[in-house]
N, C-alpha and C positions, 0 to 999 in steps of 0.2 A: 407262576403265581399260585393257580390252581391246585398244584399239587400239595405246595405247602399248607393251604387252607384245610386238604384232606387230613393232612398231618395233624395239625392243631386239634382240628374236631375229635378225631381219632384220641389223640393224646385225653380230651377234656371227657370224652367219653369213658374212658378206661379210667382215669381216676374217679370219676364218679362212682363207678361199679364196685373199684377197690374201696372207697369211701364206706359204700353200702356194706360191704361184705365184712369191714373191720367193725361197724356199728352193729350191724343186726347181725352176726355171725356165729354170737355164744346162742342166740335164740334159735340158729338153726343146727346146732350140735358140734358147730366148729370149734376146736379148740381144746375138745375132750372126747375126741374119738382114739378107738381102741390102740391106733398105731402111735399115739402120740406118748412122749416118754414123760412120765414126772415124778420124780422122787424129793420125798420129804423127810430129811433127816435131823432133827432137834429143829434149830435155828435156820438151817440151809434148805432151800428150796431150789431145786433145779428142774427145769422145763422146756423141753423142745419138740415141737409139734411137726413130726415129720410128716402124718398123714395127712394133717391141715394142710402144710406147704405143697403136699403133690395135689390135693385136692382143686387148690387155689392156681396151681399151676395150668391144671387142664384145663378149669374155665378160662382163664385167662389166654391161654392158647387157642381155645375155639373162639373168643371173641376176635382176638388179631388175626385168625385164619378170615373170620367172615368179613374183616375190614381190611385186609391186604392181600386178598385172593385176586390173582390175574387172571 
């Protein structure tokens, strides 16, 4: 039962961090980085945040390694 508790705590902390990134990410510059694709033509807007996704992935990988290190 102890390992299930650790997993639930880790998931909770990860969700809180993801929520903070989503809420405060724009203030930190995430979402409008140079590697993000943003195309606007007439009434059509296409936005694909490639670099933002890479940065969030690196952050979550580091956090995951801290919690699941063996």
